[in-house]
N, C-alpha and C positions, 0 to 999 in steps of 0.2 A: 563534498556537494556546496557551492556556493551559499552562503544565509540567506544573499537575499530571494534566492531559487525558493529554498524550504519555506519563507515566512509569504512568498508570493501563492506557492500553493497552499499555506493554508488558510491566507484571506480567503483563496477559491472554494476548501472545502466549508469557510465560515458560510460561505454566500451559499452553498448548497445545503446548508443546515445540518453538515456533519459534525462539524465540530463548535464548541462556542468556545468564547475568550474574553478576559478580562483583566483590567491591570492590577498588579501587585503591586500595592505602594508600601507595604508591610519591609521594614530589615532597614539596614543602610542600603547606601546604592541608588543606583536611578531606579523607576520602577521598571517592572517586567512584567510581559504578558504572559498569563497561564491559559494553556487551550485545553479544553476536556472535549473526548469524546462524548456524539450524544448517541442517543437511543437510534435515530434514524444513520449514522456512522457505524455503528456498529453492526446494523442489518445490513449496510453496503458492504463492509469490509467481511462480513460473511458469505455474501454472494461473490466477492471479487476470489477470497479466498476458493468458493468450490469451482469459479471458472479457472485457477491457476491447477486446481486437481485436475480435472477434465483435461487442461492443455497438458499433463506433467502425464496420464494417461496415455494421450495419445500421441505424445512423443517416443514414451517409452515402447507403445507397438510398432511405431516407424522405426524404431533404433533394434528394436528384436528383428524384424522384417529385414532390416538391411543387413543385419549383424549373420542374418542366416545366408542371405545371397551371395554374400562374400567369401564367407565361410567356403560356400559350394564352390567359389571359384580358385580355391587355395589346392 
């Protein structure tokens, strides 16, 4: 994935309050941005995972039904 896309998404997530960031200037080399998930981000992630679980269950039901239909034709 293009790093510019990753950082654009991270900025959007920060605007939504799902992550916070700060500059790390310690160590050698250029400063780097450090991101941390917020409690709101944890909640959003949990909801997103639940949506994926529901979608997986629906897809599994569909695939099972499809298999039963196609196996009847053989």
